[in-house]
N, C-alpha and C positions, 0 to 999 in steps of 0.2 A: 649798716654797710650792705652794699649790693655785691653779691658774689658773681664772679666770672667763671662760667663753666665752658670749657673749650670743647667744641664738637670736632672730633677727629675723623669724621667720615671721609673728608677729602684726602687725607693722608692715605687712607685705605684705597681710595680710587686710584691714586698715583701708583701705589704698590701693585694693584691688580692689573694695571695697564701693561706692565712689563713682566708680571709673574715674579716668582721668588719672594723675598722678604725685605725689599728695600723700597721705601723706608720701613723700618721695623716698628710696627704699631705699638708694641709694648714699650719700646724705648721712647717713642714719641710721647706717649702718655706720661711716662716718668719725667721726661724733660719739661713738658708743659707744667706739671706740678712743681718741679724744681724752679722754673722760671716765674712762678707766682700764681698759676691757675688754681682756683679754689674748687674746681670740679671738673670731671671729664664726662662728656656726653657722647653717646653713640646712638645710631639709629639703624639697627639691622633690618634689612628688608628681605622678603622671601626669595628674591632673585640673587641675593648676596652680591650685588654689584659693587658694593664698597665694603662695609663691615660684614664679615662672615659670622656665622653662628659660632665657629670655633674661636674667633676673636673675642667674643663675649666672655668665654670661659678663661681665655688667656689673660684678659685684662683684670678680671675680678680680683685675683690675689695681690695685684701690684698697685691698684688705685688706693691712695691713702687719704684723699680728700672725699668729695661726694661723687658717687657713681650714679649717673642718670642714664637710664635706658629708655629711649623713645621708640614708639612703634604702634602699629594697629593691632589691638588684641584679637581682632577678627581674622587676621591674616597670618599664615605661616606658623612658625614655632614661637612667636613672641611671648605668649603667656607661659608656655612651658619653660622657656629659658629664664624668664624673669623670676618665676617661682623657685627655680633651682639656684639661681645666682644671688637672689636677694639684694638688689642694689639699694642705695639710699633712697632713690626716687624712680618711679615709673611714670613717664609722661605719655599719656594715651593720645595718639594722633590718628585721625581717620583717613589715612592714605588710601587712595584708590589704586587698583592694579595698574601698573605702567606709569604712574605719576612720576615725573622727573624729580620733583621735590614736593614737600608738603605744601598744599595749596588751599586749604580750607580748614576751619575749625569744626568741632562737633556741634550737631544739633542735639543738645543735651535734653531736650524735651522729647523728641521723636525716639531717641535711643535710651531714654531714662531707665527702663527696666533692665536692659542689658548692662549699662554702665554701673548701675547700683550693685548688681551681682558681682561684676568684675572688681570694682573698687572694694567692696566688702571683703572679697577673698584676699586681695593684695594687702589691705590694711591689717587683716588678721595675721599676716606674716611679718608685720612690722615695716612694710614698705610705704613710704610717703607717696601719695598719688597726686598727679597734676593732670589737668585736662586742657588740651590745646583748643582755644576758642577764639572766634572773631569778637570784636568789641561790640557785642550786642547784649544788652542788659538781661533779656529773658534767658539767654543761654548761660550767662554767668550765674543767675539765680538757679538755673537748672543744675549747674555744676555743684552748687551748695546742696541742693536737694538730694543728689545721688551720692553724696558723702565725700567728695573730693577734698583734699587738704589745700590744694592750690589750683590756680588756673595759670596757663601760659598764654599770654596775649599774642596772637598771630600778627606780627608787625609789618608784613609786606606793604600794606596800603600806606602806613605811616612813612616807610622808607621811600616809596615811589614818589610820594607827594611832598616830602620834606623840603626840597629846594624851591618848590613853588610857593608854599605857604605853610610853614612849619606849625604855626599855632592851630590852623584849621586841620592839618594832617593829624595832629595829636589829640585833638579835642575829644573825640569819642573814646579814645584809649584812656585818657585821663579820667573822664567821667566813669567809665566802666571799672577802672582800677580802684577808684575811690568807692564805688558801689561794692565791688568785690571785697575790699578791705572791711567795709561796714558789715558785711555778712560773716566776717571771720575767716575769709579765704586769704591764703598767701598769694602774692603776685609775682609771677615770672613773666619773662618776655623773650621773644626770639623770632627771627627770620629777617634777613637783610639788614640787620643792625651793623653799623660800621663806625669808623672813626669820625665821620662827618655828623651822624645823627644820634649817636649814643648819648653824648653828654646832655643834650637837650631833653631826651626822654628821661634820663635820671633826674635832671633838675626839676622837671614837672611832675614826676612820679617818684619822689625821693624814697618812698617806702618799698620800692621794688626789691624783692628778695634775691632774685637771680636772673641773669641773662645768659642765654645759651647762644654762642657765636661760633660759626665754623667757616663758611665759605669766604667771607670778607677777611677774616683774620688770617686764613691761610694765604689768600692773595697778597695781603699786605706783607706777610712774612717772606714772600719771594723777593721783595725789594729791601725790606727793613731788617730781616732776621727774626727768627721765632722769639727769642728771649726779649728783644727790644719791643716787638709788636705786642706781646702779652703785657708787658709793663705799660705800654701806651694805652691799651684798652683798660687796664686797671686804673690808670690815672683819669680816664674819662668818667669812670664810675665813681671813684672816690678820690677826688683831687686833693683832699686835705689829709689823706691817710699817711 
């Protein structure tokens, strides 16, 4: 079974646009789980433009599924907070300053020494670690070498090219997922996955452990409702459940 972790960053963006606490992020997380989400993902950034550092502490006591905190361990308070909160999973993402959204995976060879130290520290605290990577075999092998438990395949390229030629768009991802699995790595995926392209990814990479979806899911929820949308995504992942 592939788990659906709902990224709630966009709910925080909406809240911050007006000030106050509407929507209430804690209630959103509770509702996502009540509606079937099998994990909650957040990505606090140093400028706190959506998820704030306080949100991380507020969410920790109420998340009853898997708590996944994404972020760049080289920026802001990410590592400090993760080590205090002890989420189920830390997903390391090499965000650059000012990036609108995550837009590249790690060069796990160039940053091997640093990543090995960080991952060793996180794993000593019982935190599962995942590294955000492009579908490039040498970087996946590098993720294994630095001690990661999982990789998260950065799927923007697949999503952009899905409607042109879905087989070609997914080819490198499928090969790299199979390679990662052969190394003993768990396989996560995320970025621009939606109701159009998700089922095919799952069909071709059936051993995917988890997908993290935020932007598209929130956009769909505006029209379809949050509970219905989460259930629709779950059916894309596990149609026979």
